[in-house]
Every structure is written in structure tokens, then in C-alpha cells.
N, CA, C and O atoms as CSV, one atom per row, in Angstrom:
chain,resi,resn,atom,element,x,y,z
A,1,MET,N,N,53.385,-54.238,-18.856
A,1,MET,CA,C,52.542,-54.268,-18.351
A,1,MET,C,C,51.666,-52.944,-17.712
A,1,MET,O,O,52.058,-52.024,-16.994
A,2,LYS,N,N,49.971,-53.313,-18.423
A,2,LYS,CA,C,49.113,-51.985,-17.910
A,2,LYS,C,C,49.064,-51.726,-16.624
A,2,LYS,O,O,49.065,-52.594,-15.752
A,3,ASN,N,N,49.010,-50.335,-16.404
A,3,ASN,CA,C,49.138,-49.827,-15.221
A,3,ASN,C,C,47.705,-50.076,-14.034
A,3,ASN,O,O,47.573,-49.897,-12.823
A,4,ASP,N,N,46.798,-50.575,-15.147
A,4,ASP,CA,C,45.404,-50.631,-14.279
A,4,ASP,C,C,44.817,-49.140,-13.463
A,4,ASP,O,O,44.070,-49.234,-12.489
A,5,ASN,N,N,45.155,-48.128,-13.872
A,5,ASN,CA,C,44.792,-47.037,-13.729
A,5,ASN,C,C,45.621,-46.871,-12.336
A,5,ASN,O,O,44.860,-46.518,-11.435
A,6,ALA,N,N,47.137,-47.047,-11.859
A,6,ALA,CA,C,47.756,-46.764,-10.707
A,6,ALA,C,C,47.352,-45.808,-10.443
A,6,ALA,O,O,46.910,-45.356,-11.500
A,7,LYS,N,N,47.124,-44.875,-9.403
A,7,LYS,CA,C,47.253,-43.397,-8.295
A,7,LYS,C,C,48.181,-43.155,-8.422
A,7,LYS,O,O,49.027,-44.028,-8.232
A,8,ILE,N,N,48.626,-41.696,-8.859
A,8,ILE,CA,C,49.696,-41.283,-8.839
A,8,ILE,C,C,49.450,-39.549,-8.012
A,8,ILE,O,O,48.769,-38.584,-8.357
A,9,LEU,N,N,50.281,-39.764,-6.932
A,9,LEU,CA,C,50.168,-38.162,-6.281
A,9,LEU,C,C,50.818,-37.109,-6.636
A,9,LEU,O,O,51.883,-37.130,-6.020
A,10,VAL,N,N,50.759,-36.281,-7.236
A,10,VAL,CA,C,52.180,-35.130,-7.677
A,10,VAL,C,C,51.665,-34.376,-6.713
A,10,VAL,O,O,50.513,-34.081,-6.395
A,11,ILE,N,N,52.928,-34.066,-6.224
A,11,ILE,CA,C,53.412,-32.924,-5.052
A,11,ILE,C,C,54.111,-32.400,-5.713
A,11,ILE,O,O,55.064,-32.986,-6.226
A,12,ASP,N,N,53.791,-30.815,-5.956
A,12,ASP,CA,C,54.748,-29.708,-6.349
A,12,ASP,C,C,54.221,-27.960,-6.091
A,12,ASP,O,O,53.017,-27.753,-5.940
A,13,ASP,N,N,54.897,-27.155,-6.069
A,13,ASP,CA,C,54.182,-25.600,-5.718
A,13,ASP,C,C,54.252,-25.256,-7.320
A,13,ASP,O,O,53.903,-24.116,-7.627
A,14,GLU,N,N,54.622,-26.034,-8.245
A,14,GLU,CA,C,54.653,-24.793,-9.525
A,14,GLU,C,C,52.982,-25.332,-10.511
A,14,GLU,O,O,53.062,-26.484,-10.937
A,15,PRO,N,N,51.966,-24.782,-10.757
A,15,PRO,CA,C,50.898,-25.233,-11.244
A,15,PRO,C,C,51.206,-26.056,-13.006
A,15,PRO,O,O,50.961,-27.245,-13.210
A,16,ASP,N,N,51.803,-25.042,-14.148
A,16,ASP,CA,C,52.460,-25.739,-14.808
A,16,ASP,C,C,52.856,-26.887,-14.958
A,16,ASP,O,O,52.378,-27.779,-15.659
A,17,LEU,N,N,53.834,-26.892,-14.230
A,17,LEU,CA,C,54.329,-28.446,-14.051
A,17,LEU,C,C,53.159,-29.410,-13.279
A,17,LEU,O,O,53.381,-30.603,-13.485
A,18,VAL,N,N,52.364,-29.240,-12.720
A,18,VAL,CA,C,51.914,-30.208,-12.270
A,18,VAL,C,C,50.830,-30.506,-13.476
A,18,VAL,O,O,50.613,-31.713,-13.588
A,19,GLU,N,N,50.096,-29.673,-14.409
A,19,GLU,CA,C,49.494,-29.584,-15.499
A,19,GLU,C,C,50.317,-30.839,-16.247
A,19,GLU,O,O,50.028,-32.008,-16.502
A,20,MET,N,N,51.464,-30.010,-16.461
A,20,MET,CA,C,51.996,-31.121,-17.651
A,20,MET,C,C,52.597,-32.735,-17.006
A,20,MET,O,O,52.614,-33.569,-17.910
A,21,VAL,N,N,52.890,-33.074,-16.171
A,21,VAL,CA,C,53.295,-34.158,-15.711
A,21,VAL,C,C,51.786,-34.746,-15.656
A,21,VAL,O,O,51.689,-35.903,-16.065
A,22,THR,N,N,50.495,-34.071,-15.176
A,22,THR,CA,C,49.177,-34.473,-14.789
A,22,THR,C,C,48.977,-35.157,-16.325
A,22,THR,O,O,48.967,-36.373,-16.518
A,23,LEU,N,N,48.836,-34.242,-17.263
A,23,LEU,CA,C,48.775,-34.567,-18.597
A,23,LEU,C,C,49.432,-35.968,-19.394
A,23,LEU,O,O,48.888,-36.936,-19.924
A,24,ARG,N,N,50.516,-35.670,-19.252
A,24,ARG,CA,C,51.471,-36.914,-19.316
A,24,ARG,C,C,50.924,-38.113,-18.881
A,24,ARG,O,O,50.626,-38.960,-19.723
A,25,LEU,N,N,50.752,-38.311,-17.745
A,25,LEU,CA,C,50.147,-39.148,-16.633
A,25,LEU,C,C,49.196,-39.796,-17.264
A,25,LEU,O,O,49.155,-40.974,-17.618
A,26,GLU,N,N,48.283,-38.779,-17.403
A,26,GLU,CA,C,46.739,-39.568,-17.960
A,26,GLU,C,C,46.580,-39.940,-19.149
A,26,GLU,O,O,45.845,-40.838,-19.561
A,27,VAL,N,N,47.214,-39.311,-19.683
A,27,VAL,CA,C,47.565,-39.887,-21.291
A,27,VAL,C,C,47.951,-41.376,-21.898
A,27,VAL,O,O,47.662,-41.856,-22.994
A,28,ASN,N,N,48.827,-42.026,-20.621
A,28,ASN,CA,C,49.369,-43.066,-20.167
A,28,ASN,C,C,48.186,-44.430,-19.040
A,28,ASN,O,O,48.343,-45.447,-18.365
A,29,GLY,N,N,47.471,-43.833,-19.336
A,29,GLY,CA,C,46.175,-44.425,-18.542
A,29,GLY,C,C,46.544,-44.226,-16.821
A,29,GLY,O,O,45.991,-45.126,-16.189
A,30,TYR,N,N,47.146,-43.504,-16.139
A,30,TYR,CA,C,47.532,-43.115,-14.602
A,30,TYR,C,C,46.100,-42.413,-14.388
A,30,TYR,O,O,45.293,-41.913,-15.171
A,31,GLN,N,N,46.134,-42.619,-12.747
A,31,GLN,CA,C,44.637,-41.743,-12.466
A,31,GLN,C,C,45.690,-40.465,-11.366
A,31,GLN,O,O,46.609,-40.812,-10.625
A,32,VAL,N,N,45.353,-39.457,-11.505
A,32,VAL,CA,C,46.376,-38.425,-11.128
A,32,VAL,C,C,45.561,-37.349,-10.213
A,32,VAL,O,O,44.569,-36.702,-10.550
A,33,ILE,N,N,46.248,-37.332,-8.962
A,33,ILE,CA,C,45.793,-36.454,-7.817
A,33,ILE,C,C,47.230,-35.982,-7.595
A,33,ILE,O,O,48.293,-36.564,-7.376
A,34,SER,N,N,46.785,-34.449,-7.764
A,34,SER,CA,C,47.814,-33.482,-7.153
A,34,SER,C,C,47.511,-32.303,-6.006
A,34,SER,O,O,46.473,-31.769,-5.616
A,35,ALA,N,N,49.168,-32.132,-5.593
A,35,ALA,CA,C,48.537,-31.013,-3.917
A,35,ALA,C,C,49.961,-30.315,-4.569
A,35,ALA,O,O,50.784,-30.804,-5.341
A,36,TYR,N,N,49.885,-28.653,-3.781
A,36,TYR,CA,C,50.760,-27.768,-4.003
A,36,TYR,C,C,51.677,-27.399,-3.274
A,36,TYR,O,O,52.591,-26.619,-3.544
A,37,ASP,N,N,51.386,-28.146,-1.983
A,37,ASP,CA,C,52.118,-27.850,-0.678
A,37,ASP,C,C,52.376,-28.556,-0.278
A,37,ASP,O,O,51.697,-29.528,-0.609
A,38,GLY,N,N,53.785,-28.951,1.023
A,38,GLY,CA,C,53.844,-30.318,1.942
A,38,GLY,C,C,53.043,-30.743,2.324
A,38,GLY,O,O,52.722,-31.893,2.023
A,39,GLN,N,N,52.311,-29.932,3.228
A,39,GLN,CA,C,50.904,-29.924,3.751
A,39,GLN,C,C,50.102,-30.644,3.011
A,39,GLN,O,O,50.234,-31.847,3.237
A,40,GLU,N,N,49.588,-30.473,2.485
A,40,GLU,CA,C,48.376,-30.774,1.643
A,40,GLU,C,C,49.126,-32.294,0.808
A,40,GLU,O,O,48.482,-33.343,0.808
A,41,GLY,N,N,49.790,-32.255,0.491
A,41,GLY,CA,C,50.948,-33.249,-0.049
A,41,GLY,C,C,50.425,-35.017,0.746
A,41,GLY,O,O,49.818,-36.019,0.368
A,42,LEU,N,N,51.156,-34.509,2.070
A,42,LEU,CA,C,51.261,-35.574,3.465
A,42,LEU,C,C,49.740,-35.564,3.590
A,42,LEU,O,O,49.330,-36.648,4.002
A,43,ALA,N,N,49.024,-34.894,3.418
A,43,ALA,CA,C,47.624,-35.124,3.759
A,43,ALA,C,C,46.789,-35.710,2.625
A,43,ALA,O,O,45.721,-36.226,2.953
A,44,LYS,N,N,47.127,-35.700,1.343
A,44,LYS,CA,C,46.395,-36.407,0.621
A,44,LYS,C,C,47.049,-37.602,-0.049
A,44,LYS,O,O,46.357,-38.092,-0.941
A,45,ALA,N,N,48.480,-38.314,0.221
A,45,ALA,CA,C,49.063,-39.363,0.684
A,45,ALA,C,C,48.394,-40.490,1.580
A,45,ALA,O,O,48.216,-41.687,1.355
A,46,ARG,N,N,48.034,-39.558,2.858
A,46,ARG,CA,C,47.240,-40.310,3.925
A,46,ARG,C,C,46.176,-40.709,3.649
A,46,ARG,O,O,45.904,-41.908,3.718
A,47,ASN,N,N,45.256,-39.722,3.240
A,47,ASN,CA,C,43.627,-39.915,3.242
A,47,ASN,C,C,43.341,-40.921,1.580
A,47,ASN,O,O,42.314,-41.562,1.360
A,48,GLU,N,N,44.672,-40.795,0.501
A,48,GLU,CA,C,44.271,-41.252,-1.165
A,48,GLU,C,C,44.926,-42.568,-1.289
A,48,GLU,O,O,44.490,-43.429,-2.053
A,49,ASN,N,N,46.178,-42.768,-0.398
A,49,ASN,CA,C,46.673,-44.118,-0.554
A,49,ASN,C,C,47.296,-44.118,-1.927
A,49,ASN,O,O,47.168,-45.202,-2.496
A,50,PRO,N,N,47.869,-43.291,-2.536
A,50,PRO,CA,C,48.263,-43.611,-3.767
A,50,PRO,C,C,49.106,-44.496,-4.105
A,50,PRO,O,O,49.596,-45.101,-3.151
A,51,ASP,N,N,49.603,-44.920,-5.546
A,51,ASP,CA,C,50.381,-46.284,-5.635
A,51,ASP,C,C,51.870,-45.619,-5.474
A,51,ASP,O,O,52.505,-45.900,-4.457
A,52,LEU,N,N,52.369,-44.854,-6.329
A,52,LEU,CA,C,53.200,-43.997,-5.886
A,52,LEU,C,C,53.120,-42.087,-6.192
A,52,LEU,O,O,52.303,-41.436,-6.843
A,53,ILE,N,N,54.144,-41.721,-5.530
A,53,ILE,CA,C,54.188,-40.383,-5.349
A,53,ILE,C,C,55.120,-39.458,-5.990
A,53,ILE,O,O,56.193,-39.278,-5.414
A,54,ILE,N,N,54.954,-39.005,-6.794
A,54,ILE,CA,C,56.150,-37.289,-7.414
A,54,ILE,C,C,56.132,-36.210,-6.385
A,54,ILE,O,O,55.287,-35.336,-6.191
A,55,LEU,N,N,57.187,-36.450,-5.806
A,55,LEU,CA,C,57.244,-35.242,-4.851
A,55,LEU,C,C,58.329,-34.580,-4.782
A,55,LEU,O,O,59.330,-35.147,-4.346
A,56,ASP,N,N,58.409,-32.666,-5.367
A,56,ASP,CA,C,58.855,-31.974,-5.275
A,56,ASP,C,C,59.839,-31.670,-3.847
A,56,ASP,O,O,59.472,-31.861,-2.688
A,57,LEU,N,N,61.029,-31.206,-4.246
A,57,LEU,CA,C,61.709,-30.938,-2.725
A,57,LEU,C,C,60.982,-29.479,-2.283
A,57,LEU,O,O,59.996,-29.235,-1.588
A,58,MET,N,N,61.753,-28.794,-2.873
A,58,MET,CA,C,61.296,-26.842,-2.786
A,58,MET,C,C,59.886,-26.693,-2.486
A,58,MET,O,O,59.184,-26.080,-3.289
A,59,LEU,N,N,59.234,-27.324,-1.108
A,59,LEU,CA,C,57.780,-26.804,-1.125
A,59,LEU,C,C,57.384,-26.015,-0.011
A,59,LEU,O,O,57.968,-26.108,1.068
A,60,PRO,N,N,56.089,-24.971,-0.271
A,60,PRO,CA,C,55.640,-24.370,0.862
A,60,PRO,C,C,55.380,-25.284,2.063
A,60,PRO,O,O,55.510,-26.498,1.905
A,61,LYS,N,N,55.028,-24.796,3.232
A,61,LYS,CA,C,54.521,-25.864,4.563
A,61,LYS,C,C,55.770,-26.823,4.773
A,61,LYS,O,O,56.638,-26.443,5.558
A,62,ILE,N,N,55.878,-27.709,4.302
A,62,ILE,CA,C,56.785,-28.739,4.246
A,62,ILE,C,C,57.565,-29.413,3.321
A,62,ILE,O,O,57.172,-30.393,2.688
A,63,ASP,N,N,58.315,-29.069,3.257
A,63,ASP,CA,C,59.727,-29.872,2.068
A,63,ASP,C,C,59.569,-31.232,1.866
A,63,ASP,O,O,59.210,-31.997,2.762
A,64,GLY,N,N,59.782,-31.517,0.910
A,64,GLY,CA,C,59.657,-32.808,0.148
A,64,GLY,C,C,60.084,-33.817,0.961
A,64,GLY,O,O,59.468,-34.874,1.090
A,65,TYR,N,N,61.778,-33.372,1.881
A,65,TYR,CA,C,62.397,-34.401,2.044
A,65,TYR,C,C,61.469,-34.587,3.964
A,65,TYR,O,O,61.465,-35.746,4.379
A,66,LYS,N,N,60.985,-33.805,4.655
A,66,LYS,CA,C,60.401,-33.895,5.153
A,66,LYS,C,C,59.224,-34.972,5.189
A,66,LYS,O,O,59.333,-36.055,5.763
A,67,VAL,N,N,58.378,-34.654,4.681
A,67,VAL,CA,C,57.175,-35.685,3.848
A,67,VAL,C,C,57.583,-36.956,3.222
A,67,VAL,O,O,56.929,-37.978,3.431
A,68,CYS,N,N,58.617,-36.951,2.475
A,68,CYS,CA,C,59.195,-38.289,2.266
A,68,CYS,C,C,59.436,-38.967,3.442
A,68,CYS,O,O,58.925,-40.069,3.644
A,69,ARG,N,N,60.212,-38.387,4.298
A,69,ARG,CA,C,60.492,-39.027,5.696
A,69,ARG,C,C,59.541,-39.664,6.440
A,69,ARG,O,O,59.633,-40.832,6.817
A,70,LEU,N,N,58.267,-38.632,6.747
A,70,LEU,CA,C,57.233,-39.048,7.116
A,70,LEU,C,C,56.315,-39.990,6.869
A,70,LEU,O,O,55.434,-40.490,7.568
A,71,LEU,N,N,56.752,-40.196,5.472
A,71,LEU,CA,C,55.477,-41.466,4.917
A,71,LEU,C,C,56.645,-42.695,4.882
A,71,LEU,O,O,56.336,-43.876,5.044
A,72,LYS,N,N,57.760,-42.327,4.693
A,72,LYS,CA,C,58.534,-43.467,4.743
A,72,LYS,C,C,58.524,-44.349,5.727
A,72,LYS,O,O,58.544,-45.579,5.689
A,73,PHE,N,N,58.473,-43.202,7.096
A,73,PHE,CA,C,58.872,-43.768,8.397
A,73,PHE,C,C,57.586,-44.290,9.431
A,73,PHE,O,O,57.489,-44.542,10.632
A,74,ASP,N,N,56.595,-44.298,8.151
A,74,ASP,CA,C,55.229,-44.913,8.981
A,74,ASP,C,C,54.733,-46.314,8.129
A,74,ASP,O,O,54.584,-46.384,6.909
A,75,GLU,N,N,54.585,-47.072,8.821
A,75,GLU,CA,C,54.468,-48.586,8.601
A,75,GLU,C,C,53.022,-48.667,7.721
A,75,GLU,O,O,52.670,-49.720,7.188
A,76,LYS,N,N,52.430,-47.731,7.659
A,76,LYS,CA,C,50.997,-47.745,6.459
A,76,LYS,C,C,51.558,-47.262,5.055
A,76,LYS,O,O,50.909,-47.453,4.027
A,77,TYR,N,N,52.618,-46.718,5.056
A,77,TYR,CA,C,52.801,-45.611,3.908
A,77,TYR,C,C,54.222,-45.964,3.168
A,77,TYR,O,O,54.539,-45.710,2.006
A,78,LYS,N,N,54.931,-46.582,4.119
A,78,LYS,CA,C,56.043,-46.917,3.837
A,78,LYS,C,C,56.875,-47.843,2.119
A,78,LYS,O,O,57.909,-47.925,1.456
A,79,LYS,N,N,55.357,-48.357,2.219
A,79,LYS,CA,C,55.718,-49.139,0.682
A,79,LYS,C,C,55.611,-48.309,-0.724
A,79,LYS,O,O,56.114,-48.655,-1.793
A,80,ILE,N,N,54.716,-46.950,-0.435
A,80,ILE,CA,C,54.307,-46.210,-1.209
A,80,ILE,C,C,55.900,-45.810,-2.291
A,80,ILE,O,O,56.880,-45.870,-1.549
A,81,PRO,N,N,56.194,-45.548,-3.354
A,81,PRO,CA,C,57.497,-45.815,-4.137
A,81,PRO,C,C,57.532,-44.145,-4.157
A,81,PRO,O,O,56.364,-43.759,-4.145
A,82,ILE,N,N,58.477,-43.000,-4.183
A,82,ILE,CA,C,58.605,-41.703,-4.265
A,82,ILE,C,C,59.629,-41.523,-4.732
A,82,ILE,O,O,60.713,-41.857,-4.255
A,83,ILE,N,N,59.369,-40.810,-6.023
A,83,ILE,CA,C,59.926,-40.263,-6.889
A,83,ILE,C,C,60.264,-38.477,-6.244
A,83,ILE,O,O,59.394,-37.617,-6.107
A,84,LEU,N,N,61.793,-38.304,-5.929
A,84,LEU,CA,C,61.786,-36.731,-5.712
A,84,LEU,C,C,62.605,-36.076,-7.184
A,84,LEU,O,O,63.479,-36.401,-7.988
A,85,PHE,N,N,61.748,-35.052,-6.923
A,85,PHE,CA,C,61.624,-34.076,-8.026
A,85,PHE,C,C,62.134,-32.955,-8.169
A,85,PHE,O,O,61.347,-32.014,-8.268
A,86,THR,N,N,63.314,-32.728,-8.217
A,86,THR,CA,C,64.018,-31.159,-7.884
A,86,THR,C,C,64.834,-30.761,-8.986
A,86,THR,O,O,65.203,-31.464,-9.927
A,87,ALA,N,N,65.123,-29.304,-8.720
A,87,ALA,CA,C,66.308,-28.859,-9.428
A,87,ALA,C,C,67.633,-28.853,-8.744
A,87,ALA,O,O,68.655,-28.323,-9.180
A,88,ARG,N,N,67.480,-29.603,-7.451
A,88,ARG,CA,C,68.986,-29.648,-7.227
A,88,ARG,C,C,69.427,-30.969,-7.119
A,88,ARG,O,O,68.750,-31.920,-6.730
A,89,ALA,N,N,70.934,-30.991,-7.587
A,89,ALA,CA,C,70.952,-32.048,-8.108
A,89,ALA,C,C,72.741,-32.562,-7.875
A,89,ALA,O,O,73.446,-33.329,-8.531
A,90,GLN,N,N,73.027,-31.698,-6.585
A,90,GLN,CA,C,74.316,-32.180,-6.044
A,90,GLN,C,C,74.072,-33.726,-5.172
A,90,GLN,O,O,73.085,-34.322,-4.741
A,91,GLU,N,N,75.283,-33.927,-5.192
A,91,GLU,CA,C,75.356,-35.698,-5.029
A,91,GLU,C,C,74.883,-35.664,-3.040
A,91,GLU,O,O,74.706,-36.703,-2.404
A,92,SER,N,N,74.769,-34.207,-2.406
A,92,SER,CA,C,74.541,-33.926,-1.651
A,92,SER,C,C,72.679,-34.225,-1.244
A,92,SER,O,O,71.981,-34.799,-0.408
A,93,ASP,N,N,72.584,-33.561,-2.231
A,93,ASP,CA,C,70.978,-33.570,-2.386
A,93,ASP,C,C,70.434,-35.048,-2.704
A,93,ASP,O,O,69.293,-35.450,-2.475
A,94,ILE,N,N,71.217,-35.584,-3.130
A,94,ILE,CA,C,70.735,-36.893,-3.808
A,94,ILE,C,C,71.417,-38.100,-2.993
A,94,ILE,O,O,71.568,-39.251,-3.404
A,95,LYS,N,N,71.778,-37.601,-1.798
A,95,LYS,CA,C,72.454,-38.473,-0.364
A,95,LYS,C,C,71.223,-38.219,0.621
A,95,LYS,O,O,70.748,-39.130,1.299
A,96,VAL,N,N,70.845,-37.180,0.641
A,96,VAL,CA,C,69.846,-37.012,1.731
A,96,VAL,C,C,68.633,-37.843,1.329
A,96,VAL,O,O,68.094,-38.677,2.057
A,97,GLY,N,N,68.141,-37.418,-0.312
A,97,GLY,CA,C,67.212,-38.367,-0.585
A,97,GLY,C,C,67.228,-39.678,-0.475
A,97,GLY,O,O,66.181,-40.321,-0.550
A,98,GLU,N,N,68.537,-40.313,-0.264
A,98,GLU,CA,C,68.381,-41.356,-0.033
A,98,GLU,C,C,68.731,-41.909,1.614
A,98,GLU,O,O,68.888,-43.020,2.118
A,99,ASP,N,N,68.745,-41.110,1.904
A,99,ASP,CA,C,68.525,-41.175,3.789
A,99,ASP,C,C,67.084,-41.164,4.080
A,99,ASP,O,O,66.652,-41.920,4.950
A,100,VAL,N,N,66.240,-40.317,3.386
A,100,VAL,CA,C,64.705,-39.742,3.599
A,100,VAL,C,C,63.697,-40.965,2.947
A,100,VAL,O,O,62.469,-40.882,2.950
A,101,GLY,N,N,64.455,-42.091,2.400
A,101,GLY,CA,C,64.025,-43.257,1.984
A,101,GLY,C,C,63.758,-42.980,0.432
A,101,GLY,O,O,63.528,-43.986,-0.238
A,102,ALA,N,N,63.757,-42.024,-0.079
A,102,ALA,CA,C,63.390,-41.635,-1.715
A,102,ALA,C,C,63.431,-43.121,-3.008
A,102,ALA,O,O,64.383,-43.878,-3.199
A,103,ASP,N,N,62.967,-43.127,-3.247
A,103,ASP,CA,C,62.802,-44.381,-4.287
A,103,ASP,C,C,63.855,-44.410,-5.318
A,103,ASP,O,O,64.755,-45.239,-5.455
A,104,SER,N,N,63.558,-43.239,-6.102
A,104,SER,CA,C,64.389,-42.554,-7.248
A,104,SER,C,C,64.467,-40.847,-7.317
A,104,SER,O,O,63.623,-40.171,-6.731
A,105,TYR,N,N,65.426,-40.316,-7.995
A,105,TYR,CA,C,65.477,-39.086,-8.063
A,105,TYR,C,C,65.146,-38.528,-9.456
A,105,TYR,O,O,65.379,-39.349,-10.343
A,106,LEU,N,N,64.726,-37.498,-9.828
A,106,LEU,CA,C,64.377,-36.791,-11.114
A,106,LEU,C,C,64.904,-35.450,-10.979
A,106,LEU,O,O,64.330,-34.809,-10.100
A,107,THR,N,N,65.658,-34.948,-11.477
A,107,THR,CA,C,66.096,-34.002,-11.851
A,107,THR,C,C,65.161,-32.473,-12.834
A,107,THR,O,O,65.033,-32.621,-14.049
A,108,LYS,N,N,64.763,-31.529,-12.361
A,108,LYS,CA,C,64.363,-30.494,-13.411
A,108,LYS,C,C,65.704,-29.598,-14.140
A,108,LYS,O,O,66.797,-29.333,-13.641
A,109,PRO,N,N,65.147,-29.249,-15.535
A,109,PRO,CA,C,64.299,-29.866,-16.202
A,109,PRO,C,C,63.935,-31.420,-16.283
A,109,PRO,O,O,64.544,-31.923,-15.339
A,110,PHE,N,N,63.442,-32.122,-16.758
A,110,PHE,CA,C,62.984,-33.529,-17.107
A,110,PHE,C,C,62.458,-33.929,-18.136
A,110,PHE,O,O,61.390,-33.462,-18.533
A,111,GLU,N,N,63.180,-34.968,-18.824
A,111,GLU,CA,C,62.253,-35.696,-20.059
A,111,GLU,C,C,61.188,-36.659,-19.357
A,111,GLU,O,O,61.173,-37.558,-18.516
A,112,PRO,N,N,60.258,-35.917,-20.229
A,112,PRO,CA,C,58.636,-36.994,-19.351
A,112,PRO,C,C,59.096,-38.211,-19.971
A,112,PRO,O,O,58.861,-39.103,-19.156
A,113,ASP,N,N,59.493,-38.574,-20.734
A,113,ASP,CA,C,59.805,-39.815,-21.370
A,113,ASP,C,C,60.488,-40.750,-19.949
A,113,ASP,O,O,59.932,-41.708,-19.412
A,114,VAL,N,N,61.633,-40.235,-19.617
A,114,VAL,CA,C,62.440,-40.575,-18.292
A,114,VAL,C,C,61.188,-40.781,-17.369
A,114,VAL,O,O,60.821,-41.825,-16.830
A,115,LEU,N,N,60.708,-39.724,-17.323
A,115,LEU,CA,C,59.694,-39.938,-15.443
A,115,LEU,C,C,58.568,-41.035,-15.984
A,115,LEU,O,O,57.997,-41.603,-15.053
A,116,LEU,N,N,58.166,-41.416,-17.235
A,116,LEU,CA,C,56.816,-42.526,-17.589
A,116,LEU,C,C,58.141,-43.859,-17.494
A,116,LEU,O,O,57.784,-44.988,-17.159
A,117,VAL,N,N,59.114,-43.677,-17.705
A,117,VAL,CA,C,59.713,-45.300,-17.451
A,117,VAL,C,C,60.316,-45.324,-16.120
A,117,VAL,O,O,61.179,-46.190,-15.980
A,118,LYS,N,N,60.021,-44.437,-14.909
A,118,LYS,CA,C,60.588,-44.509,-14.107
A,118,LYS,C,C,59.507,-44.658,-13.377
A,118,LYS,O,O,59.531,-45.393,-12.390
A,119,VAL,N,N,58.527,-44.063,-13.704
A,119,VAL,CA,C,57.048,-44.492,-13.390
A,119,VAL,C,C,56.871,-46.079,-13.403
A,119,VAL,O,O,56.961,-46.906,-12.496
A,120,ALA,N,N,56.624,-46.186,-14.589
A,120,ALA,CA,C,56.898,-47.891,-14.920
A,120,ALA,C,C,57.266,-48.745,-14.037
A,120,ALA,O,O,56.490,-49.544,-13.513
A,121,GLN,N,N,58.614,-48.648,-13.760
A,121,GLN,CA,C,59.331,-49.490,-12.984
A,121,GLN,C,C,59.086,-49.505,-11.541
A,121,GLN,O,O,59.178,-50.592,-10.969
A,122,LEU,N,N,58.794,-48.475,-10.881
A,122,LEU,CA,C,58.698,-48.585,-9.654
A,122,LEU,C,C,56.794,-49.062,-9.578
A,122,LEU,O,O,56.252,-49.392,-8.523
A,123,LEU,N,N,56.347,-49.014,-10.405
A,123,LEU,CA,C,54.794,-49.625,-10.215
A,123,LEU,C,C,54.545,-51.114,-10.161
A,123,LEU,O,O,53.625,-51.641,-9.534
A,124,LYS,N,N,55.968,-52.087,-11.283
A,124,LYS,CA,C,56.082,-53.474,-11.424
A,124,LYS,C,C,55.553,-54.071,-10.091
A,124,LYS,O,O,55.534,-55.291,-9.926
């Protein structure tokens, strides 16, 4: 299925990573918007209403768990799939991710192809 220019919001405080993920997604036909801290990410999620969000956990201002929870517990945004993106891969982190409503979990460093597969699955 072609993604018909699905809009993806990437929220991460590492510009190099955001750039790499953005390029990878754009090459595959996605429209990408980015934010570099939790507050900006939350604002963009609400203003842009993306089709999917890739969200880092360790963010300045508001952490990824809180951003995820604020969106998932809001009727208007709860249907947006969220992939949590983190270097923390303990069971407890994954559990908290599930508790705040994340749809998927991806650990850094990651395989770009794995990211693309997850994105495609969640956008179906």
C-alpha cells in the first residue's frame, strides 16, 4: 500500500538523528515534520495532526512518556499511532511505554528498515 504522503512527526533532541530519520522517511514518500523537545513536539502534534509520531523518550522540557500520555488520553489525538524511540530498552521502560499508550517501541541504535516496516504497519 502506498502511503499517500502520510505525515509523520519526528520528535527527538538529536538533530543528526532527526535528519537521518527524516531523509529515510522522505525517500519513502512520507511528509515529515520535526520537533526537538517535548513541548514543541506536543504543540506540533496538536497543530499538524500527523498520521504517526516517532517520539524519543529523553527529551528536554517534557519527556516522551508525558507527551505520549497527553496525546493518548485526549479524544482528539488518541488514534495517532506513536512509536517510542529510545536507548532505554529495559522491560520496565517498555511497560511504562505501554502504560502511556504507545503503539510500538524501537530501541536506538536502530535499523532504518525496521523503522520503515513499523511505520508502514501502523499506518495501515
